[in-house]
C-alpha positions in Angstrom: -28.5 112.9 9.4 -30.5 113.8 12.4 -33.8 112.8 13.9 -36.4 115.6 14.0 -39.9 115.8 15.3 -42.9 116.2 13.0 -46.3 117.4 14.0 -48.9 114.9 15.3 -51.2 116.0 12.6 -48.7 115.0 9.8 -47.8 111.7 11.5 -51.5 110.7 11.7 -52.2 111.9 8.2 -49.4 109.6 6.9 -50.6 106.7 9.0 -54.3 107.0 8.4 -54.5 108.8 5.0 -57.9 110.1 4.0 -59.5 108.4 7.0 -57.9 111.0 9.3 -60.1 114.0 9.8 -58.1 116.1 12.3 -57.6 119.8 11.6 -54.4 121.8 11.9 -55.1 125.1 13.7 -52.9 128.1 13.0 -55.6 130.7 13.6 -59.2 130.5 14.9 -60.9 130.5 11.4 -60.9 126.8 10.7 -62.1 125.4 14.1 -64.4 122.5 13.4 -68.1 122.3 14.5 -69.5 120.2 17.3 -67.3 118.8 20.1 -63.7 117.9 19.6 -60.3 117.4 21.3 -57.9 120.4 21.2 -54.2 120.2 21.8 -50.9 121.9 21.4 -49.1 120.3 18.5 -45.4 121.1 19.1 -43.9 117.9 20.2 -44.8 118.4 23.9 -45.2 115.2 26.0 -47.7 114.7 28.8 -49.8 117.6 27.5 -52.8 116.7 29.7 -50.7 117.1 32.9 -49.5 120.5 31.6 -52.9 121.8 30.7 -52.1 121.8 27.0 -55.0 119.5 26.0 -58.7 120.1 26.2 -61.3 117.3 25.7 -64.9 117.7 24.6 -64.8 121.4 23.7 -66.7 123.4 21.2 -65.4 126.3 19.0 -66.2 129.0 21.6 -64.4 127.1 24.4 -61.5 126.3 22.1 -60.8 130.0 21.4 -60.3 130.6 25.2 -57.8 127.7 25.4 -56.0 128.9 22.2 -55.7 132.4 23.6 -54.2 131.1 26.9 -51.7 128.8 25.1 -50.6 131.5 22.7 -49.7 133.7 25.7 -47.4 130.8 26.8 -45.6 131.0 23.5 -47.3 128.2 21.5 -48.4 128.7 17.9 -49.3 125.2 16.5 -52.5 123.4 17.5 -54.6 120.4 16.5 -58.3 119.7 16.6 -59.0 116.0 16.6 -62.4 114.2 16.4 -63.8 113.1 19.7 -63.7 109.3 19.9 -65.9 107.9 22.8 -64.3 104.7 24.0 -63.7 102.6 27.1 -60.5 103.0 29.1 -59.8 99.3 28.8 -59.5 99.7 25.0 -56.5 102.0 25.4 -53.1 100.4 24.5 -49.5 101.5 24.0 -47.5 101.0 20.9 -44.2 102.3 19.6 -41.8 101.6 16.8 -38.1 102.5 16.7 -35.5 102.0 14.1 -32.5 100.1 15.5 -29.5 98.3 14.1 -31.3 95.0 13.8 -34.5 96.3 12.3 -37.6 97.9 13.9 -38.1 97.4 17.6 -41.7 97.4 18.7 -42.9 98.0 22.2 -46.4 97.1 23.2 -48.6 97.2 26.3 -52.2 96.2 26.7 -52.6 99.3 28.9 -52.1 102.8 27.4 -52.0 106.3 28.8 -49.4 108.6 30.4 -48.8 106.2 33.4 -47.4 103.4 31.3 -43.9 104.8 31.6 -44.1 104.0 35.3 -44.8 100.3 34.6 -42.1 98.9 32.3 -42.9 95.4 33.4 -46.2 95.6 31.4 -44.4 96.4 28.2 -43.5 93.6 25.7 -40.7 93.9 23.2 -40.7 92.6 19.7 -38.3 92.8 16.8 -39.4 93.3 13.2 -36.7 92.3 10.8 -38.8 91.6 7.7 -42.5 91.7 6.7 -42.9 88.1 7.6 -42.5 89.0 11.3 -45.6 91.3 11.3 -48.2 88.5 11.2 -46.6 86.6 14.1 -46.3 89.8 16.2 -49.8 90.9 15.4 -51.1 87.5 16.6 -49.1 87.7 19.9 -49.8 91.3 20.7 -53.5 91.4 19.6 -52.9 94.4 17.3 -55.0 94.1 14.1 -52.7 92.6 11.5 -53.8 94.9 8.7 -53.2 98.0 10.8 -49.7 96.8 11.9 -48.7 95.9 8.3 -49.8 99.4 7.1 -48.0 101.0 10.1 -44.7 99.3 9.5 -44.9 100.0 5.7 -45.5 103.7 6.3 -42.8 103.7 8.9 -40.3 102.3 6.4 -41.4 104.2 3.3 -41.4 107.6 4.9 -38.2 107.5 6.9 -39.6 107.4 10.4 -37.0 106.9 13.1 -39.4 106.6 16.0 -43.2 106.5 16.3 -45.2 106.3 19.5 -49.0 105.8 19.6 -50.3 106.4 23.1 -53.1 105.7 23.6 -53.9 103.5 20.7 -57.6 102.5 20.9 -58.1 98.9 19.8 -61.7 97.7 19.5 -63.8 95.5 17.2 -60.8 94.7 15.1 -59.8 98.3 14.4 -57.0 100.4 15.8 -57.1 104.2 16.0 -54.3 106.3 17.4 -55.6 109.1 19.8 -52.1 110.5 20.2 -49.0 110.2 18.1 -45.4 111.4 18.6 -43.0 110.9 15.7 -39.3 111.5 14.8 -38.2 111.2 11.2 -34.7 111.1 9.6 -34.1 114.6 8.3 -32.2 113.1 5.3 -35.5 111.4 4.2 -36.9 114.8 3.0 -35.0 114.2 -0.2 -36.8 110.9 -0.9 -40.4 111.4 0.4 -43.0 114.1 -0.1 -45.2 112.7 2.7 -43.7 115.3 5.1 -41.7 118.4 4.5 -39.8 121.0 6.5 -43.2 122.7 7.2 -44.2 119.6 9.2 -41.1 119.8 11.4 -42.2 120.8 14.9 -41.6 124.5 15.7 -40.2 125.0 19.2 -42.0 127.1 21.7 -41.6 130.8 21.1 -38.4 132.2 22.6 -38.1 134.9 25.3 -37.3 138.3 23.9 -34.0 138.2 25.8 -33.0 135.0 24.0 -33.7 136.5 20.6 -31.6 139.6 21.4 -28.6 137.5 22.5 -28.9 135.3 19.4 -28.8 138.5 17.3 -25.8 139.7 19.3 -24.0 136.3 19.0 -24.4 136.4 15.2 -22.2 139.5 15.0 -19.2 138.2 16.9 -16.9 135.1 16.8 -17.3 134.9 20.6 -19.8 132.5 22.2 -22.8 134.2 23.8 -25.6 131.9 24.9 -28.7 132.5 27.0 -31.7 130.3 27.9 -34.5 131.6 30.1 -35.6 128.8 32.5 -37.8 130.7 34.9 -38.7 134.3 34.3 -39.7 134.6 37.9 -36.7 132.8 39.3 -34.6 134.0 42.3 -31.1 132.9 41.1 -29.6 134.4 38.0 -26.2 133.6 36.4 -23.5 135.6 34.6 -21.2 132.7 33.8 -18.1 132.5 31.7 -16.9 129.4 29.9 -19.0 126.3 28.9 -17.3 123.9 31.4 -17.4 126.2 34.3 -20.9 127.3 33.7 -22.2 123.7 33.6 -20.4 122.8 36.9 -21.9 125.9 38.7 -25.4 125.3 37.4 -25.2 121.6 38.4 -24.0 122.6 41.9 -27.0 124.9 42.3 -29.3 121.9 41.3 -27.5 119.6 43.7 -28.0 122.1 46.5 -31.7 121.9 45.9 -32.3 125.3 44.4 -32.7 124.2 40.7 -36.3 125.4 40.7 -35.1 128.9 41.5 -32.6 129.2 38.6 -33.9 131.9 36.3 -31.5 131.5 33.4 -28.6 129.5 32.0 -25.9 130.4 29.5 -22.4 131.5 29.1 -20.1 134.1 27.5 -16.7 132.9 26.3 -14.3 133.0 23.4 -13.0 136.5 24.1 -16.0 138.9 23.9 -15.3 142.6 23.9 -16.2 144.9 26.8 -19.2 146.2 24.8 -20.4 142.7 24.0 -20.1 141.6 27.6 -21.9 144.7 28.7 -24.8 144.0 26.3 -24.9 140.3 27.5 -24.9 141.3 31.1 -27.5 143.9 30.6 -29.9 141.2 29.3 -29.4 139.0 32.3 -29.8 141.9 34.8 -33.0 143.0 33.0 -34.4 139.5 33.4 -33.5 139.5 37.1 -35.0 142.9 37.7 -38.2 141.8 35.9 -38.5 138.7 38.0 -41.4 138.7 40.5 -39.4 136.7 43.1 -39.1 138.5 46.4 -35.5 137.5 47.0 -32.9 137.5 44.2 -29.2 136.9 43.7 -26.8 137.4 40.8 -24.0 134.9 40.6 -21.0 136.1 38.5 -18.7 133.2 38.1 -16.4 131.2 35.8 -13.4 129.0 35.6 -9.8 129.7 34.5 -9.9 131.6 31.2 -7.5 130.6 28.3 -8.7 133.0 25.7 -11.0 135.5 27.4 -9.6 138.8 28.8 -11.0 138.7 32.3 -10.2 142.4 33.0 -12.0 143.4 29.8 -15.1 141.3 30.3 -15.4 142.3 34.0 -15.3 145.9 32.9 -18.3 145.2 30.7 -20.2 143.5 33.6 -19.4 146.5 35.8 -20.8 148.8 33.2 -24.0 146.8 33.2 -24.2 146.7 37.0 -23.5 150.4 37.3 -26.2 151.3 34.9 -28.8 149.4 37.0 -27.2 150.0 40.4 -30.1 151.9 41.9 -32.7 149.3 40.8 -30.4 146.5 42.2 -30.1 148.3 45.5 -33.9 149.0 45.6 -34.7 145.4 45.2 -32.0 144.3 47.7 -30.3 142.0 45.1 -27.2 140.2 46.3 -24.3 139.9 44.0 -21.8 137.0 44.4 -18.5 136.8 42.5 -16.3 133.9 41.9 -13.9 134.1 38.9 -10.8 132.1 38.0 -7.7 134.0 36.8 -6.3 133.8 33.3 -4.1 130.7 32.9 -0.4 131.5 32.8 2.0 129.8 30.4 4.4 127.3 31.7 7.6 128.8 32.9 6.3 132.3 33.4 
């Protein structure tokens, strides 16, 4: 069993039922009329700070935002009705399944800054339905809403649910934003959400896709994550442990923001596989718009990887791009441990 994110649209639809009038946006054909709130719906937190939320927009304005967000790799969006309200009506509420029951966190103030003020957050424990009335009275959350929320949480295998902000006014509670995790095993017992509602990650970089395809053809481990396409520091690292230590050291030295990629090759890749892996990293580095760049080729002691064979593959990749590397003035730094010798030899 694992906890997986579902879309905000589906979480709100489960909570509010037919009262919820938000619209899932997969293309531009079903944009609502009038003014509305548009947001990326892929499990991203603090969307406003990242420019992934637009308030009080019409269809024409929404299309411009959608175009910009798609260029960043996003593909799932949500158009919510615009709800005029006073900032003082915004609250914070979350439910999380824990060993003793359901832990509820609540604050009279909502919004993205609440995480910086833990002293304002009250904790309650819901062990049975009888606790809800007491907690509703203490917190000020409408009892009917809280009963319904806890019931839906239990029935549909939620593991975590955060409503922030939750607008509470005139005896009603309306979630403006929702983040939800469900127990993946629950898909066998509820039809309120399906695999189609599980959040799709941001689109991957082409280089990541190519390495995944390469990794699928070999028992070796080949992993690549693009962190900053315009970074200055790129890694060709061997071995999971060694690669973590080297990347952590770069972060500790204060250059974490300059790291262009993270990943590793290990488990005995062939010369050709290492060449293809190295080629992708070098291509990323050459495409980076950073004025100064460096390639770090490093790794710890190898138990199963033939260092001579893999280095031959890296040299092949470097030789192929040598003129471009020289033209851009890229520095190459090498630090590699030897193959571990057996005791007594």
